[in-house]
C-alpha positions in Angstrom: -10.8 24.1 -20.7 -10.2 20.4 -21.4 -12.2 17.4 -20.3 -10.0 16.8 -17.0 -10.0 20.7 -16.0 -14.3 20.5 -16.5 -14.1 17.0 -14.6 -12.3 18.2 -11.8 -14.5 21.8 -11.6 -17.2 19.7 -11.5 -16.4 17.7 -8.6 -14.9 20.9 -6.5 -18.1 22.3 -7.6 -19.8 19.2 -6.0 -17.8 19.4 -2.8 -18.8 22.8 -2.0 -22.5 21.7 -1.9 -21.3 20.1 1.5 -23.2 17.0 0.2 -20.3 14.5 0.6 -19.3 16.0 4.2 -22.6 14.1 5.5 -22.1 11.1 7.4 -25.0 9.7 6.2 -24.0 10.3 2.5 -20.6 8.6 3.2 -22.3 5.6 4.6 -24.7 5.3 1.8 -22.1 5.6 -0.3 -20.1 2.8 1.2 -22.9 0.7 1.0 -24.1 0.8 -2.1 -20.1 0.3 -3.2 -20.2 -2.9 -1.4 -23.3 -3.8 -2.5 -22.4 -3.5 -6.1 -19.0 -5.4 -5.7 -21.0 -8.4 -4.3 -22.9 -8.2 -7.1 -20.2 -7.7 -9.5 -18.0 -10.1 -8.1 -18.1 -12.5 -11.2 -17.3 -9.7 -13.3 -14.7 -8.4 -11.3 -13.2 -12.3 -11.3 -13.2 -12.9 -14.7 -11.5 -9.5 -15.6 -8.5 -10.1 -13.1 -8.2 -13.7 -14.7 -8.1 -12.2 -18.3 -5.7 -9.5 -17.3 -3.2 -11.7 -15.0 -4.7 -15.3 -15.1 -5.6 -15.2 -11.7 -7.7 -18.0 -10.1 -11.6 -17.4 -8.2 -9.6 -17.9 -5.1 -6.6 -15.2 -5.5 -9.2 -13.1 -7.1 -11.4 -12.8 -4.0 -8.9 -13.4 -1.9 -6.5 -10.9 -2.6 -8.6 -8.5 -4.1 -12.6 -8.7 -4.0 -12.2 -10.1 -0.1 -9.8 -7.2 1.0 -12.0 -4.3 -0.4 -15.1 -5.7 1.7 -13.4 -6.4 4.5 -12.0 -2.8 4.6 -15.8 -1.4 4.1 -17.0 -3.2 6.7 -14.3 -2.1 9.1 -14.9 1.4 7.6 -18.7 1.4 8.4 -18.2 0.2 11.9 -15.8 3.4 12.7 -17.0 5.8 10.6 -19.3 7.7 12.9 -16.7 8.0 15.7 -14.0 8.7 13.5 -15.6 11.7 11.9 -16.6 13.6 15.0 -14.6 16.5 16.3 -12.2 15.5 19.7 -12.0 17.6 22.3 -8.1 18.1 23.9 -6.7 19.2 27.1 -5.4 22.7 27.5 -2.4 23.6 29.7 -3.0 26.2 32.6 -1.5 29.0 30.0 -5.1 28.4 28.3 -7.5 28.7 31.4 -10.9 29.6 29.9 -10.3 27.9 26.6 -11.6 24.7 24.9 -9.9 23.2 22.0 -11.3 20.6 19.3 -9.6 18.7 16.3 -12.2 18.7 13.7 -11.7 16.1 11.0 -12.1 17.5 7.1 -12.1 16.0 3.8 -9.3 17.6 1.5 -11.9 17.8 -1.5 -11.3 16.4 -4.6 -8.8 13.3 -4.9 -6.5 11.6 -7.1 -6.0 8.0 -7.1 -3.6 6.4 -9.4 -3.8 2.6 -9.3 -1.4 0.2 -10.3 -1.5 -3.3 -12.7 -0.5 -6.1 -10.2 -3.8 -5.8 -7.9 -5.6 -3.8 -9.9 -9.0 -3.9 -8.5 -7.8 -3.7 -5.0 -5.3 -1.3 -5.0 -8.1 1.2 -6.6 -10.8 0.7 -4.4 -9.1 0.1 -1.0 -8.0 4.2 -1.5 -11.4 4.9 -2.6 -13.0 3.8 0.4 -10.9 6.0 2.5 -11.5 8.9 0.3 -15.2 8.3 0.2 -15.2 7.8 4.3 -13.7 10.9 4.9 -16.4 12.7 2.6 -14.2 13.5 -0.5 -15.0 13.3 -4.1 -12.4 11.3 -6.3 -11.2 10.7 -9.7 -9.7 6.8 -10.0 -7.1 6.3 -12.7 -6.6 2.7 -13.3 -3.6 1.0 -14.9 -3.9 0.6 -18.8 -1.7 -2.7 -18.1 -5.0 -4.4 -16.5 -7.7 -3.4 -19.3 -10.2 -5.9 -18.4 -10.1 -4.6 -14.8 -10.0 -1.1 -15.8 -13.2 -1.5 -18.0 -15.0 -3.4 -14.8 -14.3 -0.8 -12.6 -15.5 2.1 -14.9 -18.8 0.5 -15.6 -19.1 -0.4 -11.8 -18.3 3.1 -10.6 -20.2 4.9 -13.5 -23.5 2.8 -12.4 -23.1 4.0 -8.9 -22.0 7.4 -8.6 -22.4 10.8 -10.8 -18.8 11.7 -12.0 -19.0 15.0 -10.0 -18.6 12.7 -6.8 -16.7 9.6 -8.0 -15.1 9.1 -11.6 -13.1 6.8 -13.3 -10.9 8.2 -16.1 -9.3 5.4 -18.4 -5.9 6.0 -20.8 -2.3 5.5 -20.6 0.7 7.6 -19.4 -0.9 10.6 -21.3 -3.7 10.5 -19.3 -1.6 10.1 -16.1 0.3 13.2 -17.2 -2.7 15.2 -17.9 -4.3 14.4 -14.8 -1.2 15.5 -12.7 -1.0 18.3 -14.2 -4.3 19.5 -12.6 -4.9 21.0 -9.4 -6.3 18.0 -7.0 -6.6 18.7 -3.3 -5.0 15.3 -2.8 -2.6 12.6 -4.8 -2.5 8.5 -3.9 -0.3 7.0 -6.0 0.6 3.3 -5.9 3.5 2.1 -8.1 7.2 2.2 -8.9 9.6 4.2 -7.3 10.2 5.7 -10.7 7.0 7.3 -11.2 6.6 8.0 -7.6 9.0 10.6 -8.1 7.2 11.8 -11.2 4.1 12.2 -9.2 5.6 13.5 -6.1 7.4 16.3 -8.7 4.0 17.1 -10.3 2.3 17.8 -7.1 5.0 20.0 -5.6 3.6 22.6 -8.1 0.6 23.2 -6.5 1.8 22.0 -3.0 -0.5 19.2 -3.1 -0.4 16.5 0.0 0.2 13.3 -1.4 0.5 9.6 -0.3 3.0 7.8 -2.2 2.8 3.6 -1.8 5.7 2.2 -3.6 8.1 -0.8 -3.3 11.9 -1.7 -2.6 13.7 -4.8 -2.1 11.9 -6.2 0.9 14.6 -8.5 2.9 13.7 -12.3 4.4 15.5 -13.6 6.9 15.7 -17.3 8.1 17.7 -17.8 11.2 19.2 -20.9 12.1 16.4 -21.6 15.2 13.4 -21.2 12.6 10.6 -23.4 11.8 12.4 -24.6 8.6 9.3 -26.0 7.1 6.6 -23.7 8.1 8.9 -20.7 7.0 9.1 -22.2 4.0 5.5 -22.7 3.7 5.3 -19.0 4.5 7.7 -17.7 2.4 7.1 -19.8 -0.7 3.3 -18.2 -0.5 4.3 -14.9 0.1 7.0 -15.0 -2.6 5.0 -16.7 -5.4 1.3 -15.0 -4.5 0.5 -13.3 -7.7 3.4 -14.8 -9.7 5.3 -12.7 -7.3 4.1 -9.7 -8.4 3.6 -8.1 -5.0 5.2 -4.9 -3.7 5.4 -6.6 -0.3 6.6 -10.0 -1.2 9.9 -11.2 0.1 12.2 -10.0 -2.6 15.3 -12.1 -1.4 15.8 -14.6 1.5 19.1 -14.5 3.9 19.6 -18.3 5.4 21.8 -18.6 7.7 24.6 -21.0 6.6 23.9 -23.8 9.2 20.3 -24.6 7.9 20.6 -23.6 4.1 20.3 -27.0 2.7 17.3 -28.2 4.7 15.6 -24.7 3.7 15.9 -25.4 0.4 14.6 -28.9 0.8 11.4 -27.8 2.6 10.8 -25.0 -0.1 11.0 -27.5 -2.7 8.4 -29.2 -1.0 6.3 -26.3 -0.7 6.3 -25.0 -4.1 5.4 -28.2 -5.2 2.5 -28.8 -2.8 1.4 -25.1 -3.8 1.5 -25.1 -7.5 2.2 -29.1 -8.6 5.2 -30.5 -9.9 4.9 -28.7 -13.3 3.2 -25.2 -12.4 3.3 -23.9 -15.9 0.6 -26.7 -16.1 -1.1 -25.4 -13.5 -4.2 -23.2 -14.3 -4.6 -21.2 -11.8 -1.0 -19.9 -11.5 -0.8 -16.3 -12.4 0.8 -14.9 -15.2 3.3 -11.8 -15.9 1.6 -8.9 -17.0 3.3 -8.2 -20.1 6.1 -9.1 -22.7 8.6 -6.6 -21.5 8.4 -7.6 -17.8 8.8 -11.3 -18.9 11.8 -10.3 -21.0 13.1 -8.4 -17.7 12.6 -11.1 -15.5 14.2 -14.3 -17.7 17.3 -12.2 -18.2 17.6 -12.1 -14.2 17.8 -16.2 -14.2 21.2 -15.7 -15.9 22.9 -15.2 -12.5 23.5 -18.0 -9.6 22.3 -21.5 -9.9 18.8 -22.6 -10.6 17.8 -24.9 -7.5 14.3 -24.8 -8.3 12.1 -24.2 -11.5 14.0 -22.0 -14.2 11.3 -22.5 -16.9 9.1 -20.2 -18.7 6.5 -20.0 -21.3 6.6 -16.7 -23.4 3.2 -17.4 -25.2 1.4 -17.4 -21.6 3.8 -15.0 -20.3 4.2 -17.6 -17.2 7.5 -18.0 -15.2 7.6 -21.3 -12.6 8.3 -20.1 -9.1 12.2 -20.2 -9.2 14.5 -20.6 -6.3 18.5 -19.1 -7.1 21.6 -19.7 -5.0 24.7 -18.5 -5.1 23.6 -14.9 -6.1 25.8 -11.8 -4.6 25.2 -8.0 -4.3 26.7 -7.5 -7.9 24.2 -9.8 -9.9 21.7 -7.6 -11.7 18.6 -9.3 -9.8 19.9 -8.0 -6.8 20.2 -4.3 -8.3 16.3 -3.5 -8.2 13.1 -5.0 -7.3 12.6 -8.2 -8.9 8.7 -8.1 -8.8 8.5 -11.7 -10.1 8.4 -15.2 -9.2 12.3 -15.1 -8.7 13.7 -16.0 -5.1 17.4 -15.3 -4.6 19.0 -17.0 -1.7 22.1 -15.7 -0.1 23.7 -16.8 3.1 25.0 -15.5 6.6 26.9 -16.4 9.4 27.2 -13.2 11.7 24.4 -11.0 11.9 26.3 -8.0 11.0 26.9 -9.7 7.4 23.6 -9.6 7.1 22.8 -6.3 8.2 25.6 -4.9 5.8 23.8 -6.7 2.8 20.0 -4.9 3.7 21.6 -1.4 3.6 22.8 -1.3 0.5 18.7 -1.2 -0.5 17.6 0.8 2.6 14.3 1.7 3.7 12.3 -1.7 2.3 8.5 -1.4 2.2 8.4 -4.9 3.8 10.8 -6.7 6.1 10.3 -10.6 7.4 12.0 -12.4 10.1 11.9 -16.2 10.8 13.1 -17.0 14.3 12.5 -18.2 17.5 14.6 -15.8 19.1 12.6 -12.8 20.9 15.8 -10.7 21.8 16.7 -11.3 18.4 13.3 -10.4 17.0 13.3 -7.1 19.2 16.7 -6.3 18.0 16.1 -6.3 13.9 12.7 -4.7 14.5 14.7 -1.7 16.5 17.6 -1.4 14.4 15.9 -2.4 10.9 14.1 0.6 9.3 11.3 -0.7 6.9 7.3 0.0 6.1 5.7 -2.9 8.1 6.3 -6.4 8.3 6.1 -9.8 10.1 7.8 -12.1 12.6 7.5 -15.7 11.4 5.3 -14.7 8.2 4.8 -12.9 5.4 2.6 -10.4 3.6 -0.1 -11.1 6.9 0.3 -7.1 8.0 -1.0 -6.0 5.0 -4.8 -7.0 5.3 -4.4 -6.6 9.3 -7.0 -3.2 9.6 -5.9 -1.9 12.8 -2.4 -1.7 11.3 -1.4 1.3 8.8 0.4 0.2 5.8 2.9 2.2 4.0 6.3 2.7 3.3 9.5 4.6 4.5 11.7 7.1 2.2 12.1 5.7 -1.0 9.5 2.8 -0.2 6.7 5.4 0.2 5.2 8.3 1.8 2.1 7.9 4.4 0.2 4.6 5.3 -3.4 3.5 4.8 -5.8 0.5 5.8 -8.3 0.8 8.6 -8.4 4.2 10.3 -5.0 5.0 8.2 -7.0 5.6 5.4 -9.5 7.6 6.8 -6.7 9.6 8.4 -4.9 9.7 5.1 -7.7 11.7 3.0 -8.3 13.8 6.3 -6.9 17.1 7.4 -7.5 17.5 11.2 -8.2 21.3 11.7 -7.2 22.8 15.0 -9.8 24.9 16.9 -9.4 27.1 20.0 -12.5 29.0 21.4 -11.5 31.5 24.1 -14.1 32.8 26.6 -15.0 36.5 26.7 -16.2 36.1 30.6 -12.6 37.6 31.5 -9.1 37.9 30.5 -5.6 37.2 31.4 -3.4 40.1 31.2 -0.2 38.4 31.7 0.3 38.0 28.0 0.2 41.6 27.1 3.7 43.2 27.2 2.9 46.3 29.2 1.7 44.4 32.1 3.8 45.1 35.2 5.7 41.9 36.0 4.7 40.0 33.3 8.0 37.9 32.8 7.7 36.4 36.3 4.1 35.2 35.6 4.9 34.1 32.2 7.8 32.4 33.9 5.5 30.9 36.3 3.2 29.5 34.2 5.3 28.3 31.2 8.1 26.8 33.3 
């Protein structure tokens, strides 16, 4: 038995004791986690700065603060969500009562990415704990400082038979995926998501896949251009564009293209100064490999803004590219960096035809005052989630489940969505023994007439 098998076996044994199913145990665990995060805030922030050059503001607003809010939301609702729920019965089931029982899966494997390495490890864990599961977290090796802080924090709080952090690279991922976990939650690329799903299929393990894709942003001719530019610049260049729901590209109505570009320049300068590479709070690219990939993309089109880079610090300026076509390499895959291609349209059919080249994006953004157009696009476009006249803000809204569709993901979480993800809803019918309706039995005279009467 290797170390991963031993860890999983220990968690399965602990789960069978029933301790994690106790509502009070779940609440106590979440409260301990919240208190520990608050106490370790500076360490977490320092780790995020070391890994990605995140500012203290970005570290708190996009990682630490989000998980603290998620814990608070979960604590407010966990008792109600955990109760069995009675459901109605039809006439054919007279004498019976039916309930749905929330049941934890057991031991969950959570594989976290590097772009928001703290938030995207802890947010799923909150759901796993709230639902009554054990969990193993595998942080990204590309964010080693945050990975270490995560391990130290969890080891101080919980026994490994309940919650554990396993560090390592690709080989560690492969070894963990070979084990028979009861649930797998993965956040990352489409390519690796397919590997995770293939591994899960061997054991018929249920999965949640939080992936990505080319999330479109549309600026219609009636949009509030100045506000649209500001919100798009914030959403795109947050975390240096290394956000799965960042606007990947913008479709701008041809009538307002130049005005929008002008406002976009103003917004970027206001957010990151005239020389972003000199801004100490500007996030860096995670690795040299990713840096090289992104700088190669800038060979397409014409640079309207930015274009500068610093190989030593692995930083790339917020860059806007015009005269881009769907044949350019930058439009062939998710960008995941601070490069924003601009395409134009005059007719909505041009726009939808372009977007459909990368169907089912994780996010979709539309800027327009036209309510009819808003409803039309929401109805016609297939996407995980999104915003009208904003970007990103749907993700931290705890009453909105967050997830993709098709190539952008399977399943959803956040708020009750997180509780539901790590919960199996067990359906149970209790039948009376005081009487027995005979019409369901085949030897009853006129059974067909009675069955049709009840089941018409």
